[in-house]
N, C-alpha and C positions, 0 to 999 in steps of 0.2 A: 685663682679667681681673676677674672677679667673685669676691668672697670671701664666706664665710658666717661669722657670729658664733655664739656659743653657742646662740642661740635658733633657729638654722636659717634666719634671714632672710637673703636674698641682698642684699648691699650693692652698689648700682650706683654706679660712679664718677661724679663730678660731670660729667665731660666727656661721658659717655653721656647723662645727663639733659639737658644743654645742647643736644646734637645733636638729641635727640628733640624738645625744645621748639621748636627752629628748624624742624625738618621739619614739625611740626604747625602752627606759625604760618604757614609758607609755604603749606601746603595750605589753611589757613583763608583767607588772602588770595586765593588762586586761586579758592577756592569762592565767596567774596563777589563777586569780579569776574564770575565765570561766572553767578552768580545774578542779578546786575543785568543782564547781557547777555541772559539767558534771559527775564527779566521784560519787558524792552524788546521783544525779538523777538516774544514771544507776544502782548503787548498790541498791537503794530503789526499783526501778522497778524490778530488779532481785529478790529481797527479796519478793516482792508482788507476782511475778509469782511463786516463789517456794512455798509460802503459798497457792497459788491456785492449786498446784499440779504438776507444771512443774518440772521435775527431772534433767534437764540439763545434762543428761547422753549421752556421745558421744560413739557410738558403737566401734570405733577402740580401744580405751583404756579401755572402760568399766567403767570408773570412771566418776562421776559427776563433773562438773565444780564447784569449791568452790566459795562461795559468795565473799570473799576478792579478788578472781581472777578477778572479773568484775571491781573492783575499780582499781587494778594494771594495767590491760590492758588499761582501759579507760584513766587513768592518763598518761601512756606512750604515747599513740597515740595522746592524746590531746596536750601534750607538743610538739610532733613532728609537729602537725598542727600549733602551735604557733611559732615554729622555722621557718617553711615554710613562715608564714605570715611576720615574721621579715626579712627574706631574701628577700622577695618580696618588702617589704617597703624600704629596702636598695638599691635594684638593679633593680627594675622595674619602668617603667614610669606610669603604671596603676596597682598598687599592689592590690587594692580591687577587681577589675574585674578578675585579674589573680588568686588571692587566691580563689575567689568564684568558678571558673571553676575547679581549681585544687582540691579543697576540695570536691566538689560534685562528681567529677570523682573518687577520691580515696574512697569516701564513697560507691559509686556504686560497685567498685571493692571489697570492704570489705564485701559486701553481698554475694559474691560467696561461701566462705568456709562454712557458715551455711547451704547453700542450697545443697552442695555436701557431707556433713559430714555423712549423712545417719542416723541422729537422728530421733526420732519420730516427728510427725507433730507439736505437742505442743511445743517441744523444738526448732524445726527449726523456727517456726513462732516467738517465743519469742526471739530467738537469733537475728533474722533479726530486730525485733523491738528494741532490745537493742543496735544494731548498729546505729539505727536512733536517739535514745535518745541523745547521746553525740553530734551527728552531728547537731541536732536541737538546742543545746546550743552553741557549738563552732563556727559553720559556720556563723550564723548571728552576733554573738558578735564580732568576729574578723573582719568580713567584714565591719561592722559599724565603728569599731575602726580604720581600715585602711583608710576608707573614711574620717573620722574626722581628721586624721593626714596628709592627702594629699590634702584636700579640700581647 
């Protein structure tokens, strides 16, 4: 039960704060492990594509995307996804559902740059696929984790 004092501030019992902290910490660990898995999967997929002859050259700059770049960008945006999941766990009544829709929408938006970059067909198709690899790791993992923490 929450109580209010004279200032109108709701006092949250210490047990509730501890439970919330444990839920967020557990989600953070899950997010970190999923981020590392997404980075490895995406980088391996990019390396396989490169071995198969995809050059990852973007016409605007004329330079190829370096293999470590895939890991860095995947890691950054996967952490962003985990932060969004944490915020929704903290402030949403239905965090898993909200996260799922948000993540799928952001993934769809992320497919636009490879399609308009003007790269050759092999690079474009591979880049689209490489956007879907970390999404396939992060979205189900974080959605399941959110459901487990709010169920």
